[in-house]
C-alpha positions as CSV (number, residue, x, y, z in Angstrom):
1,M,0.0,0.0,0.0
2,D,1.5,3.4,-1.0
3,D,1.9,6.3,1.4
4,I,-1.1,8.3,0.2
5,R,-3.4,5.3,0.5
6,I,-2.1,4.6,4.0
7,V,-3.1,8.2,5.0
8,A,-6.5,7.9,3.3
9,V,-7.4,4.7,5.1
10,Y,-6.3,6.1,8.4
11,C,-8.4,9.2,7.9
12,R,-11.4,7.1,7.0
13,N,-11.0,5.1,10.2
14,V,-10.5,7.8,12.7
15,L,-12.3,10.9,11.3
16,N,-16.0,11.5,10.9
17,L,-15.7,12.5,7.2
18,K,-19.4,12.1,6.5
19,E,-20.2,15.0,8.8
20,A,-17.2,17.1,8.0
21,R,-17.9,20.8,7.9
22,L,-15.6,23.8,8.0
23,S,-15.5,25.9,11.2
24,D,-16.6,29.5,11.5
25,P,-13.2,31.2,10.8
26,Y,-13.2,29.9,7.2
27,F,-16.2,32.2,6.7
28,Y,-14.9,35.6,7.9
29,Q,-16.7,38.7,6.8
30,S,-13.6,40.7,5.9
31,L,-10.2,39.9,4.5
32,S,-8.5,41.8,7.4
33,L,-9.7,39.1,9.8
34,C,-8.0,36.4,7.7
35,V,-4.7,38.2,8.0
36,I,-5.0,38.7,11.8
37,D,-6.0,35.0,12.3
38,A,-3.3,33.6,10.1
39,V,-0.5,35.6,11.8
40,F,-1.7,35.5,15.4
41,S,-2.4,31.7,15.3
42,I,1.3,30.7,14.8
43,R,2.8,29.4,18.1
44,A,-0.3,30.3,20.0
45,I,-3.2,28.5,21.6
46,Y,-5.9,29.1,19.0
47,E,-9.1,29.0,21.2
48,T,-7.8,31.0,24.1
49,T,-5.4,33.4,22.3
50,T,-6.1,33.8,18.6
51,M,-9.9,33.8,18.6
52,P,-10.1,36.4,21.4
53,T,-7.6,38.6,19.5
54,V,-9.8,38.5,16.4
55,K,-12.9,39.2,18.5
56,R,-11.3,42.2,20.3
57,Y,-10.4,43.7,16.9
58,C,-14.0,43.2,15.6
59,D,-15.4,44.7,18.8
60,Y,-13.2,47.7,18.6
61,F,-14.2,48.5,15.0
62,N,-17.8,47.2,15.4
63,L,-17.3,44.7,12.6
64,K,-19.3,41.6,11.8
65,R,-17.0,38.5,12.4
66,Y,-18.6,35.8,10.2
67,R,-20.6,36.0,7.1
68,T,-24.2,34.8,7.2
69,D,-24.3,33.2,3.7
70,R,-21.5,30.5,3.6
71,A,-22.2,29.8,-0.1
72,S,-21.0,33.1,-1.4
73,L,-18.6,36.0,-0.7
74,P,-19.9,39.0,1.2
75,K,-20.6,42.1,-0.8
76,I,-17.7,44.5,-1.1
77,E,-19.7,47.2,0.7
78,E,-20.2,44.8,3.6
79,Q,-16.5,44.2,4.1
80,Q,-13.8,46.2,5.8
81,S,-11.3,47.4,3.2
82,I,-7.6,46.6,3.6
83,K,-7.0,50.3,2.7
84,D,-9.2,51.5,5.6
85,W,-7.5,49.1,8.0
86,L,-4.0,50.3,7.0
87,S,-5.1,53.9,7.4
88,A,-6.3,53.2,10.9
89,M,-3.1,51.5,11.9
90,E,-0.9,54.2,10.3
91,S,-3.0,56.9,12.1
92,K,-3.1,55.3,15.6
93,G,0.2,53.4,15.5
94,I,1.3,49.8,16.0
95,E,1.8,50.2,19.7
96,F,-1.8,51.4,20.1
97,F,-3.1,48.4,18.2
98,T,-0.9,46.1,20.2
99,S,-2.1,47.3,23.6
100,S,-5.6,48.7,23.0
101,V,-7.1,46.8,20.1
102,F,-5.5,43.4,19.8
103,K,-4.4,43.4,23.5
104,N,-1.9,40.8,22.5
105,R,1.9,41.3,22.8
106,Q,3.0,38.0,21.2
107,R,5.9,38.0,18.8
108,T,6.3,36.1,15.6
109,S,9.2,34.1,17.1
110,S,11.2,34.1,20.3
111,K,14.4,34.9,18.5
112,N,14.6,38.0,16.3
113,G,10.8,38.1,16.1
114,I,8.6,41.2,15.8
115,L,5.3,42.0,17.4
116,K,2.6,40.1,15.6
117,S,0.7,43.3,15.4
118,E,3.5,44.7,13.3
119,A,3.6,41.5,11.2
120,V,-0.1,41.9,10.3
121,F,0.5,45.5,9.4
122,R,3.3,44.5,7.0
123,F,1.2,41.7,5.6
124,A,-1.6,44.2,4.9
125,L,0.9,46.6,3.2
126,E,1.8,43.8,0.7
127,L,-1.9,43.2,0.0
128,E,-2.4,46.9,-0.8
129,R,0.7,46.9,-3.0
130,H,-0.9,44.1,-5.0
131,K,-4.3,45.9,-5.0
132,V,-6.0,43.3,-2.8
133,Y,-8.6,45.1,-0.7
134,Y,-11.5,42.6,-0.5
135,F,-12.1,38.8,-1.0
136,Q,-13.0,39.6,-4.6
137,D,-9.5,40.8,-5.3
138,M,-7.7,37.6,-4.3
139,H,-7.1,36.6,-7.9
140,N,-4.4,39.3,-8.0
141,I,-2.1,37.2,-5.7
142,L,-2.9,33.6,-6.5
143,A,0.2,31.9,-7.7
144,N,2.0,35.3,-7.4
145,D,5.6,34.5,-6.5
146,R,6.5,38.1,-5.8
147,F,3.7,38.4,-3.2
148,E,4.6,35.1,-1.5
149,E,8.3,36.0,-1.3
150,A,7.4,39.5,0.1
151,I,5.3,37.9,2.9
152,K,8.1,35.4,3.7
153,E,10.5,38.3,4.2
154,I,8.4,39.4,7.2
155,P,10.3,38.1,10.3
156,G,8.7,34.9,11.5
157,Q,7.0,34.1,8.2
158,R,9.8,32.3,6.3
159,S,8.2,28.9,6.6
160,G,5.1,30.0,4.7
161,I,2.7,28.3,7.1
162,S,0.9,31.6,7.9
163,L,0.7,32.4,4.2
164,K,-0.9,29.0,3.4
165,Y,-3.3,29.5,6.2
166,F,-4.2,32.9,5.0
167,F,-5.1,31.5,1.6
168,M,-7.2,28.8,3.2
169,L,-9.1,31.3,5.3
170,A,-9.6,33.5,2.2
171,G,-11.2,30.6,0.3
172,S,-8.5,28.3,-1.2
173,D,-9.7,24.7,-0.9
174,D,-6.5,23.1,-2.2
175,L,-4.1,24.1,0.5
176,I,-3.4,22.9,4.0
177,K,-1.8,24.5,7.1
178,P,1.0,22.1,8.0
179,D,1.2,23.0,11.7
180,M,2.2,20.8,14.6
181,H,-1.2,19.1,14.8
182,I,-1.1,18.1,11.1
183,M,2.5,16.9,11.3
184,N,1.9,14.9,14.4
185,F,-1.2,13.3,12.9
186,L,0.8,12.2,9.8
187,K,3.6,10.8,11.9
188,A,1.0,8.8,13.8
189,V,-0.5,7.5,10.6
190,F,2.8,5.8,9.7
191,L,3.7,4.7,13.2
192,N,0.4,2.9,13.3
193,K,1.8,0.8,10.4
194,G,5.1,0.4,12.2
195,I,6.8,2.8,9.8
196,V,9.1,5.6,11.2
197,R,9.5,8.3,8.6
198,S,10.1,12.1,8.6
199,I,7.4,14.4,7.2
200,T,8.3,17.6,5.5
201,L,5.9,20.5,4.9
202,K,5.8,19.6,1.3
203,D,5.1,15.9,2.2
204,A,2.1,17.0,4.3
205,Q,0.6,18.9,1.3
206,V,1.1,16.0,-1.1
207,L,-0.1,13.3,1.3
208,L,-3.3,15.1,2.3
209,S,-4.1,16.3,-1.2
210,G,-3.6,12.7,-2.5
211,A,-5.7,11.3,0.4
212,C,-8.5,13.6,-0.7
213,D,-8.4,12.3,-4.2
214,V,-8.6,8.7,-2.9
215,L,-11.5,9.5,-0.6
216,R,-13.5,11.8,-2.8
217,P,-15.5,9.1,-4.6
218,E,-16.9,8.2,-1.1
219,Y,-17.0,11.8,0.2
220,P,-17.6,14.1,-2.7
221,H,-17.5,17.3,-0.5
222,L,-14.0,16.6,0.8
223,T,-11.2,19.0,0.0
224,P,-7.6,19.4,1.4
225,R,-8.7,22.4,3.4
226,L,-11.7,20.5,4.9
227,L,-9.5,17.5,5.7
228,D,-6.9,19.7,7.3
229,N,-9.7,21.2,9.5
230,M,-11.0,17.8,10.5
231,I,-7.5,16.6,11.5
232,W,-6.8,19.8,13.4
233,S,-10.0,19.3,15.4
234,Y,-9.3,15.6,16.0
235,Q,-5.8,16.3,17.3
236,S,-6.9,19.2,19.4
237,K,-9.5,17.0,21.1
238,R,-7.0,14.2,21.7
239,K,-4.7,16.7,23.4
240,Q,-7.5,17.9,25.7
241,D,-8.5,14.3,26.5
242,K,-4.9,13.5,27.5
243,S,-4.9,16.5,29.8
244,I,-8.1,15.3,31.5
245,H,-6.7,11.8,31.9
246,H,-3.6,13.2,33.4
247,L,-5.5,15.3,35.9
248,N,-7.8,12.4,36.8
249,G,-4.8,10.3,37.8
250,Y,-3.4,13.3,39.6
251,E,-6.6,13.6,41.6
252,R,-6.4,10.0,42.7
253,E,-2.8,10.6,43.9
254,D,-4.2,13.6,45.8
255,H,-6.2,11.5,48.2
256,D,-3.1,9.9,49.7
257,M,-1.2,13.1,50.3
258,K,-1.1,14.9,53.6
259,P,-2.2,18.5,53.1
260,V,-0.3,21.6,54.2
261,Q,-2.3,23.2,57.0
262,G,-3.5,26.8,56.5
263,M,-2.5,29.1,53.6
264,P,-0.2,27.9,50.8
265,N,3.3,29.1,50.4
266,K,4.0,32.3,48.4
267,G,4.3,31.5,44.7
268,D,2.4,28.2,44.8
269,I,0.4,27.7,41.7
270,F,-3.0,25.9,41.5
271,K,-5.1,24.8,38.6
272,G,-8.8,25.4,38.1
273,K,-11.3,24.1,35.6
274,V,-14.2,26.2,34.2
275,Q,-17.5,24.4,34.9
276,D,-20.8,24.9,33.0
277,L,-23.8,25.7,35.3
278,F,-26.2,25.0,32.4
279,N,-28.3,28.2,32.8
280,Y,-28.3,31.9,31.8
281,D,-28.5,35.2,33.6
282,V,-30.9,37.9,32.6
283,K,-28.5,39.2,29.9
284,D,-28.2,35.8,28.3
285,W,-24.7,35.1,29.7
286,R,-24.1,31.4,30.1
287,R,-23.3,31.1,33.8
288,R,-20.2,29.2,34.9
289,D,-18.0,28.7,37.9
290,I,-14.5,27.3,38.6
291,G,-13.5,24.0,40.3
292,F,-10.3,24.8,42.2
293,Y,-7.8,21.9,42.7
294,K,-6.0,22.2,46.0
295,H,-2.8,20.7,44.7
296,D,0.2,22.9,43.8
297,V,1.4,22.1,40.3
298,N,5.1,22.8,40.9
299,F,6.0,21.4,44.3
300,N,3.6,18.5,44.7
301,R,2.0,20.0,47.8
302,K,-1.7,19.9,48.8
303,S,-3.3,22.7,50.8
304,T,-6.3,22.8,53.1
305,Y,-7.1,26.2,51.8
306,P,-9.5,27.1,50.4
307,S,-12.4,25.3,52.0
308,R,-16.1,25.9,52.1
309,G,-16.9,29.2,53.9
310,D,-13.6,30.8,53.1
311,K,-13.3,33.9,50.9
312,I,-10.7,34.3,48.1
313,I,-9.6,37.5,46.3
314,L,-8.5,37.1,42.7
315,I,-6.3,39.7,41.0
316,D,-6.1,39.6,37.2
317,T,-3.2,40.8,34.9
318,E,-4.8,44.3,34.7
319,R,-4.9,44.4,38.6
320,H,-8.7,44.2,38.8
321,R,-9.9,42.5,42.0
322,Y,-12.7,39.9,42.4
323,E,-13.8,38.7,45.8
324,L,-15.5,35.3,45.8
325,N,-17.1,33.1,48.5
326,V,-15.9,29.5,48.4
327,S,-18.8,27.1,48.4
328,K,-19.8,23.5,47.9
329,P,-19.1,20.9,46.7
330,D,-16.1,20.8,49.1
331,Y,-13.9,17.8,48.6
332,D,-10.5,17.0,50.1
333,H,-8.8,17.8,46.8
334,K,-11.2,20.2,45.1
335,I,-13.4,23.1,46.0
336,C,-15.9,25.2,44.0
337,L,-15.2,29.0,43.8
338,G,-18.7,30.3,44.5
339,T,-20.6,33.6,43.7
340,P,-19.7,33.0,40.0
341,G,-21.4,36.2,38.8
342,R,-18.6,38.3,40.3
343,L,-16.2,36.8,37.7
344,K,-18.4,37.6,34.8
345,T,-16.5,40.8,34.0
346,W,-13.2,38.9,34.1
347,Y,-14.5,36.3,31.6
348,Q,-15.7,39.1,29.3
349,R,-12.4,41.0,29.6
350,K,-10.7,37.8,28.5
351,C,-13.1,37.2,25.6
352,F,-14.7,34.0,26.8
353,D,-17.7,32.9,24.7
354,E,-20.9,34.3,26.0
355,Q,-23.1,31.4,24.9
356,R,-20.8,28.4,25.2
357,V,-18.6,27.0,28.0
358,D,-15.7,24.9,26.8
359,P,-15.5,21.9,29.1
360,N,-11.7,21.8,28.8
361,T,-10.7,25.3,29.8
362,W,-8.1,25.6,32.5
363,I,-7.4,28.6,34.8
364,F,-4.3,29.1,37.0
365,F,-4.0,30.7,40.4
366,Q,-0.8,31.9,42.0
367,Y,-0.7,32.7,45.7
368,T,0.7,36.2,46.4
369,G,1.7,35.4,50.0
370,I,-0.6,38.2,51.2
371,G,-3.8,37.2,53.1
372,N,-6.2,35.4,50.8
373,E,-5.1,37.0,47.5
374,F,-4.3,35.0,44.4
375,L,-3.3,36.1,40.9
376,I,-5.6,34.6,38.3
377,F,-4.4,33.7,34.7
378,T,-5.9,32.1,31.7
379,E,-3.9,29.2,30.3
380,S,-2.5,31.4,27.4
381,E,-1.5,34.2,29.9
382,R,0.4,31.7,32.0
383,N,2.1,30.1,29.0
384,L,3.1,33.6,27.8
385,L,4.6,34.5,31.2
386,Q,6.5,31.2,31.3
387,A,7.9,31.9,27.8
388,E,9.0,35.4,28.8
389,R,10.9,34.0,31.8
390,V,12.9,31.5,29.7
């Protein structure tokens, strides 16, 4: 069996190809959102970092995020022009967009990288130079070597992964985004057959395009772009499941540990998991609370604090304070942070979905050493802090 057929068979066995549908970001309302998504998604946690960045941009400019009609491009007058976007960035400056619009200071790479906000500005400049302002202008840069080379000259874009993803978001069905999820999936395909082989970016495109050709008689709607999206979702879910299984084992170990009495030690870090309360407030906000695991993630210590009846003060990265009453259920290893409505503004500041609660969202808490005060971080904020300390 040749390599392409091996990939096709594996995809048929593990993916729900019959129900395959592209996710919302493949139907953005404006081309500017495709640029922002493509650049900010590299070396980032997509759901908790990239999507909130796009949402903050749309909220700032009061833009519609996704088109209503997926079968056709939005009308030009209903899109934000690349020219208008560039004018706004030139007027207000990259630093303003970084801190006040995107609210994201990630860089394109840890070594010699630039702010991703500067990278999207330079990307947009190249679109303007090639007279691409709307989705309807994309024909000006398809198979345009000069455009592609100019984008790859932007620091952090040399691999071309962002560029491929931009074309996918803008409507190209024939490309894939060969990121870590895709590459790991393809390696697993061959390991499943006892084959150890390296996979290059070019290999990934050839293998998935070829697999689509093999599978299309059975799944006529399948395209490389759609197959890429299915694999990405599959790999992402597997990663989340592994995290859950790890935590479940870690909870079992907790029961045999003797807890530290009283408050934790300064700097101790704890994990929390967002929990769906399955109801809404009067403003249609999906209510949620946080299960706080009383096990420090760094030093293998368990604390008796917090317990039911305690109070806890959470301080976010912008120094906003939230006082919560700790409530049931109260277990030896886990407690519920009650009065959930008091954290609603924090969730909104961090761009959590108003209508949906992701069951695999982790929150982190770091004890300040002062009273009952803890710093609160989203997973992406904690990862960013750790990266900055390296």
